[in-house]
Residue frames as qw, qx, qy, qz and C-alpha x, y, z in Angstrom:
[[0.224, -0.040, 0.423, -0.877, 25.69, -0.83, -4.70],
 [0.734, 0.159, 0.108, -0.651, 22.61, -2.21, -6.40],
 [0.494, -0.110, 0.857, 0.100, 22.09, -5.88, -6.97],
 [0.538, 0.408, -0.385, -0.629, 21.43, -6.85, -10.60],
 [0.917, 0.036, 0.341, -0.202, 19.93, -10.23, -11.41],
 [0.468, -0.399, 0.668, 0.420, 22.74, -12.47, -12.91],
 [0.576, 0.431, 0.655, 0.230, 20.73, -13.29, -16.03],
 [0.328, 0.903, 0.245, 0.133, 20.66, -9.69, -17.13],
 [0.422, -0.769, 0.199, 0.437, 24.12, -8.50, -15.97],
 [0.518, -0.049, 0.566, 0.639, 25.83, -9.38, -19.30],
 [0.223, 0.701, 0.544, 0.404, 23.07, -7.69, -21.33],
 [0.248, -0.930, -0.194, 0.189, 23.25, -4.75, -18.91],
 [0.499, -0.524, 0.296, 0.623, 26.97, -4.16, -19.43],
 [0.382, 0.189, 0.609, 0.669, 26.65, -4.20, -23.23],
 [0.051, 0.790, 0.552, 0.262, 23.55, -2.02, -23.19],
 [0.350, -0.794, -0.160, 0.470, 25.00, 0.63, -20.94],
 [0.373, -0.308, 0.397, 0.780, 27.54, 1.60, -23.60],
 [0.129, 0.248, 0.671, 0.687, 25.10, 1.72, -26.49],
 [0.205, -0.687, -0.629, -0.300, 21.99, 3.09, -24.75],
 [0.367, -0.263, -0.388, 0.803, 23.37, 5.83, -22.52],
 [0.094, -0.048, -0.145, -0.984, 21.22, 8.51, -24.21],
 [0.328, -0.401, -0.778, -0.355, 17.89, 6.68, -23.63],
 [0.411, -0.475, 0.105, -0.771, 15.09, 8.16, -21.51],
 [0.171, 0.038, -0.922, 0.344, 14.63, 6.32, -18.20],
 [0.629, -0.382, -0.217, -0.642, 11.33, 5.13, -16.76],
 [0.294, -0.358, 0.752, -0.468, 10.97, 3.71, -13.24],
 [0.645, -0.095, -0.705, -0.278, 9.86, 0.12, -12.83],
 [0.742, -0.583, 0.064, -0.326, 8.43, -1.42, -9.67],
 [0.179, -0.579, 0.784, -0.134, 11.01, -3.08, -7.41],
 [0.907, 0.091, -0.347, -0.221, 11.38, -6.76, -8.16],
 [0.882, -0.223, -0.283, 0.303, 12.79, -8.70, -5.23],
 [0.530, -0.645, -0.004, 0.551, 16.07, -7.12, -4.18],
 [0.492, 0.276, 0.375, 0.736, 16.74, -5.58, -7.58],
 [0.032, 0.782, 0.214, -0.584, 16.56, -1.80, -7.87],
 [0.454, 0.085, 0.600, 0.654, 16.32, -1.36, -11.61],
 [0.322, 0.642, 0.072, -0.692, 15.19, 1.13, -14.23],
 [0.616, 0.330, 0.635, 0.329, 14.12, 0.33, -17.78],
 [0.025, -0.360, 0.263, 0.895, 14.73, 2.66, -20.65],
 [0.620, 0.450, 0.050, -0.640, 12.31, 3.37, -23.49],
 [0.588, 0.439, -0.613, -0.294, 14.15, 0.76, -25.55],
 [0.943, -0.252, -0.131, -0.172, 13.63, -1.97, -22.89],
 [0.558, 0.384, -0.561, 0.475, 17.26, -1.76, -21.72],
 [0.675, -0.698, -0.240, -0.021, 17.60, -2.43, -18.02],
 [0.401, 0.520, -0.384, 0.649, 20.10, -0.35, -16.08],
 [0.439, -0.369, -0.623, 0.531, 20.83, 0.16, -12.35],
 [0.139, -0.935, -0.325, 0.019, 19.21, 3.04, -10.58],
 [0.365, 0.718, -0.199, 0.557, 21.34, 6.19, -10.80],
 [0.517, -0.055, -0.569, 0.637, 23.61, 6.83, -7.82],
 [0.098, -0.230, 0.177, -0.952, 21.76, 10.06, -6.91],
 [0.691, -0.358, -0.297, -0.554, 18.57, 8.07, -6.12],
 [0.056, -0.269, 0.828, -0.488, 18.47, 6.86, -2.55],
 [0.408, -0.345, -0.823, -0.195, 16.14, 4.14, -1.44],
 [0.411, -0.545, 0.062, -0.729, 13.43, 5.19, 1.00],
 [0.412, -0.113, -0.839, 0.338, 13.56, 3.76, 4.45],
 [0.385, -0.692, -0.293, -0.535, 10.41, 4.65, 6.43],
 [0.202, -0.508, 0.537, -0.643, 10.54, 5.73, 10.04],
 [0.360, -0.076, -0.928, 0.062, 10.15, 2.52, 12.10],
 [0.104, 0.205, 0.611, -0.757, 7.85, 4.40, 14.50],
 [0.448, 0.094, -0.264, -0.849, 5.18, 4.91, 11.81],
 [0.143, 0.210, 0.959, -0.123, 2.06, 2.83, 12.50],
 [0.407, 0.264, 0.048, -0.873, -1.21, 3.13, 10.66],
 [0.337, 0.309, 0.881, 0.123, -4.17, 1.47, 9.04],
 [0.258, 0.398, -0.126, -0.871, -5.82, 3.16, 6.04],
 [0.419, 0.324, 0.846, 0.062, -8.75, 1.99, 3.99],
 [0.136, 0.290, 0.567, 0.759, -10.75, 3.03, 1.00],
 [0.354, -0.647, -0.346, -0.580, -13.81, 4.10, 3.02],
 [0.037, 0.312, -0.617, 0.721, -13.47, 5.48, 6.51],
 [0.609, -0.166, 0.279, -0.724, -17.06, 5.07, 7.64],
 [0.913, 0.086, -0.275, -0.288, -17.37, 1.55, 6.18],
 [0.698, 0.262, -0.596, 0.299, -14.02, 0.17, 7.28],
 [0.089, 0.307, -0.608, 0.727, -13.63, 1.75, 10.71],
 [0.654, -0.192, 0.214, -0.700, -17.09, 0.53, 11.69],
 [0.886, 0.061, -0.442, -0.130, -16.08, -3.10, 11.38],
 [0.775, -0.611, 0.157, -0.039, -14.92, -5.01, 14.45],
 [0.894, 0.087, 0.101, 0.429, -11.93, -6.47, 12.65],
 [0.411, 0.637, -0.038, 0.651, -10.55, -3.08, 11.61],
 [0.394, -0.822, 0.115, -0.395, -11.22, -1.46, 15.02],
 [0.877, -0.438, 0.160, 0.115, -9.38, -4.30, 16.75],
 [0.790, 0.288, 0.058, 0.538, -6.47, -4.09, 14.27],
 [0.101, 0.805, -0.078, 0.580, -6.14, -0.36, 14.97],
 [0.605, -0.729, 0.193, -0.256, -6.12, -0.91, 18.74],
 [0.955, -0.136, 0.080, 0.252, -3.67, -3.83, 18.43],
 [0.581, 0.580, -0.104, 0.562, -1.12, -1.49, 16.86],
 [0.233, -0.824, 0.234, -0.461, -0.92, 0.41, 20.19],
 [0.587, 0.119, -0.743, 0.299, 0.15, -2.83, 21.95],
 [0.156, -0.132, 0.559, -0.804, -2.12, -1.86, 24.88],
 [0.081, 0.451, 0.874, -0.160, -5.41, -3.07, 26.34],
 [0.032, 0.625, 0.489, 0.608, -8.34, -1.10, 24.87],
 [0.416, -0.829, -0.368, 0.066, -9.14, 0.30, 28.33],
 [0.527, -0.564, 0.091, 0.630, -5.67, 1.95, 28.36],
 [0.405, 0.205, 0.485, 0.748, -6.02, 3.52, 24.90],
 [0.143, 0.694, 0.244, -0.662, -7.07, 7.08, 23.99],
 [0.443, 0.385, 0.621, 0.520, -8.43, 7.77, 20.50],
 [0.069, 0.546, 0.045, -0.834, -8.68, 11.25, 19.01],
 [0.471, 0.542, 0.654, 0.238, -11.23, 11.56, 16.15],
 [0.041, -0.453, 0.162, 0.876, -10.64, 14.37, 13.68],
 [0.456, 0.533, 0.712, 0.031, -13.69, 14.78, 11.41],
 [0.007, -0.578, 0.142, 0.803, -12.57, 17.83, 9.49],
 [0.021, 0.094, -0.754, -0.650, -13.01, 16.22, 6.06],
 [0.168, -0.490, -0.824, -0.231, -16.63, 15.36, 6.94],
 [0.135, -0.573, -0.061, -0.806, -17.20, 18.83, 8.45],
 [0.038, -0.143, 0.754, -0.640, -17.33, 17.36, 12.02],
 [0.666, -0.175, -0.284, -0.667, -20.78, 15.86, 11.36],
 [0.522, -0.381, 0.622, -0.442, -21.82, 13.82, 14.38],
 [0.939, 0.128, 0.158, -0.278, -23.29, 10.80, 12.53],
 [0.724, 0.537, -0.409, 0.142, -19.96, 10.11, 10.78],
 [0.037, -0.567, 0.680, -0.463, -18.00, 10.39, 14.05],
 [0.714, -0.214, 0.482, -0.461, -20.39, 8.01, 15.79],
 [0.941, 0.293, -0.061, -0.161, -20.27, 5.46, 12.97],
 [0.632, 0.543, -0.475, 0.282, -16.47, 5.40, 12.98],
 [0.035, 0.488, -0.648, 0.583, -15.92, 5.50, 16.75],
 [0.786, -0.327, 0.052, -0.522, -18.78, 3.41, 18.27],
 [0.942, 0.006, -0.327, 0.070, -16.91, 0.14, 18.14],
 [0.424, 0.394, -0.489, 0.653, -13.86, 1.70, 19.74],
 [0.381, -0.435, 0.313, -0.753, -16.02, 2.99, 22.61],
 [0.917, -0.181, -0.113, -0.337, -17.67, -0.45, 22.98],
 [0.814, 0.196, -0.440, 0.325, -14.18, -1.97, 23.28],
 [0.612, -0.677, -0.225, 0.340, -13.41, 0.40, 26.18],
 [0.504, 0.201, 0.088, 0.835, -11.23, 2.87, 24.27],
 [0.072, -0.711, -0.299, 0.633, -11.51, 6.49, 25.44],
 [0.418, 0.495, 0.506, 0.570, -12.76, 8.52, 22.48],
 [0.079, -0.682, -0.149, 0.712, -12.35, 12.30, 22.17],
 [0.523, 0.673, 0.413, 0.321, -13.07, 14.58, 19.18],
 [0.279, -0.424, 0.087, 0.857, -11.20, 17.56, 17.86],
 [0.366, 0.745, 0.552, 0.080, -13.72, 19.66, 15.96],
 [0.278, -0.495, 0.173, 0.805, -11.88, 22.19, 13.82],
 [0.339, 0.407, 0.678, 0.510, -13.89, 22.18, 10.59],
 [0.017, -0.752, -0.442, -0.488, -16.12, 25.08, 11.47],
 [0.435, -0.896, -0.067, -0.064, -14.64, 26.68, 14.52],
 [0.303, 0.703, -0.510, 0.392, -11.37, 28.07, 15.79],
 [0.871, -0.450, -0.169, 0.101, -9.59, 25.93, 18.39],
 [0.168, -0.909, 0.380, 0.001, -6.64, 27.38, 20.27],
 [0.598, 0.511, -0.615, 0.053, -3.30, 25.82, 19.34],
 [0.143, -0.404, 0.782, -0.452, -2.68, 24.75, 22.93],
 [0.747, 0.045, 0.412, -0.520, -5.93, 22.80, 22.94],
 [0.840, 0.446, -0.250, -0.183, -5.09, 21.06, 19.66],
 [0.300, 0.569, -0.724, 0.251, -1.58, 20.22, 20.93],
 [0.424, -0.271, 0.702, -0.504, -2.93, 18.74, 24.15],
 [0.862, 0.203, 0.216, -0.412, -5.49, 16.61, 22.30],
 [0.742, 0.538, -0.398, -0.040, -2.95, 15.33, 19.75],
 [0.109, 0.579, -0.731, 0.344, -0.23, 14.72, 22.37],
 [0.493, -0.224, 0.699, -0.467, -2.38, 12.54, 24.64],
 [0.862, 0.269, -0.015, -0.430, -3.82, 10.39, 21.84],
 [0.559, -0.273, 0.763, 0.177, -2.60, 6.85, 21.28],
 [0.402, 0.359, 0.745, 0.393, -4.66, 6.65, 18.09],
 [0.203, 0.456, -0.024, -0.866, -5.66, 9.46, 15.71],
 [0.395, 0.400, 0.809, 0.171, -8.63, 8.47, 13.55],
 [0.091, 0.353, -0.178, -0.914, -9.35, 10.83, 10.67],
 [0.604, 0.479, 0.532, -0.350, -12.65, 10.86, 8.83],
 [0.421, 0.252, 0.628, 0.604, -13.16, 10.52, 5.13],
 [0.169, 0.852, 0.392, -0.302, -14.72, 13.33, 3.13],
 [0.402, 0.907, 0.006, 0.128, -13.35, 16.46, 1.52],
 [0.820, -0.095, -0.041, 0.563, -9.53, 15.98, 1.39],
 [0.365, 0.496, 0.053, 0.786, -8.73, 19.43, 0.08],
 [0.372, -0.782, -0.090, -0.491, -10.82, 21.16, 2.72],
 [0.831, -0.539, -0.080, 0.111, -9.32, 19.12, 5.57],
 [0.752, 0.029, 0.000, 0.659, -5.68, 19.53, 4.52],
 [0.159, 0.617, 0.090, 0.765, -6.17, 23.26, 3.87],
 [0.536, -0.753, -0.108, -0.365, -7.87, 23.73, 7.24],
 [0.871, -0.385, -0.077, 0.296, -5.18, 21.77, 9.11],
 [0.609, 0.220, 0.001, 0.762, -2.42, 23.77, 7.54],
 [0.094, -0.726, -0.124, -0.670, -4.22, 27.03, 8.34],
 [0.660, -0.700, -0.030, -0.270, -4.57, 26.03, 12.00],
 [0.003, -0.667, 0.715, -0.208, -1.15, 24.41, 12.37],
 [0.849, -0.162, 0.392, -0.314, -2.74, 20.98, 12.92],
 [0.859, 0.459, -0.225, -0.035, -1.05, 19.39, 9.92],
 [0.299, 0.603, -0.636, 0.377, 2.44, 19.71, 11.49],
 [0.515, -0.383, 0.578, -0.504, 1.11, 18.32, 14.80],
 [0.946, 0.128, 0.144, -0.262, -0.22, 15.25, 13.02],
 [0.697, 0.551, -0.427, 0.169, 3.15, 14.67, 11.31],
 [0.034, -0.565, 0.665, -0.486, 4.91, 14.94, 14.68],
 [0.754, -0.202, 0.414, -0.469, 2.44, 12.56, 16.28],
 [0.940, 0.308, -0.099, -0.111, 2.96, 10.00, 13.55],
 [0.499, 0.616, -0.529, 0.303, 6.73, 10.30, 13.88],
 [0.195, -0.465, 0.694, -0.513, 6.66, 9.54, 17.60],
 [0.090, 0.012, -0.995, 0.037, 4.56, 6.40, 17.13],
 [0.500, 0.251, 0.425, -0.712, 0.94, 7.50, 17.50],
 [0.364, 0.265, 0.857, 0.250, -1.20, 5.05, 15.50],
 [0.273, 0.336, -0.156, -0.888, -2.75, 6.88, 12.54],
 [0.278, 0.280, 0.914, 0.091, -5.93, 5.54, 10.98],
 [0.370, 0.519, 0.132, -0.759, -8.59, 6.55, 8.47],
 [0.555, 0.320, 0.728, 0.246, -10.27, 5.86, 5.22],
 [0.382, 0.787, 0.362, 0.324, -10.51, 7.73, 1.92],
 [0.120, 0.860, -0.125, 0.480, -9.62, 11.33, 2.80],
 [0.663, -0.706, 0.212, -0.133, -8.68, 10.08, 6.30],
 [0.926, 0.057, 0.084, 0.363, -5.82, 8.14, 4.71],
 [0.389, 0.752, -0.088, 0.525, -4.10, 11.49, 4.25],
 [0.533, -0.829, 0.130, -0.106, -3.38, 11.82, 7.93]]
């Protein structure tokens, strides 16, 4: 099931018998090999109970280390819009600034270039106010792009879960809505 590099296959067979009791540590994937190394540097195939992860092909997103710095560059804004495979004038962006407490200056810094490109920009302000679930669903459902601010990750995730927004974001990502953000916004 798993491909083992030919140079180590002989060593692997001999080692499996003598090192079966060794603690396993995951190694990064190397080419097509799916290998694990033991504490004694013995390489063995991944156990059968481990399945490789195949991401949903509908998932599309761009995430950066700083939301306000990265999403305010023309290159990044264009890359986000390009993922929609639509003209900017036909794209709707939903900005969720929960992690930055819906502060206007952060929203403006991260969305100005999108507006200049012709993208329709809406905001969903849930950090400090209650928003009916139907209103959140409508905003998330009509968005081609969901851009999430950086800031306080724990506050944002806790607030989204409390309001039911977290599940809506997962569903949006699963159906192909482009997800974007930086720092805490990478959690969308």
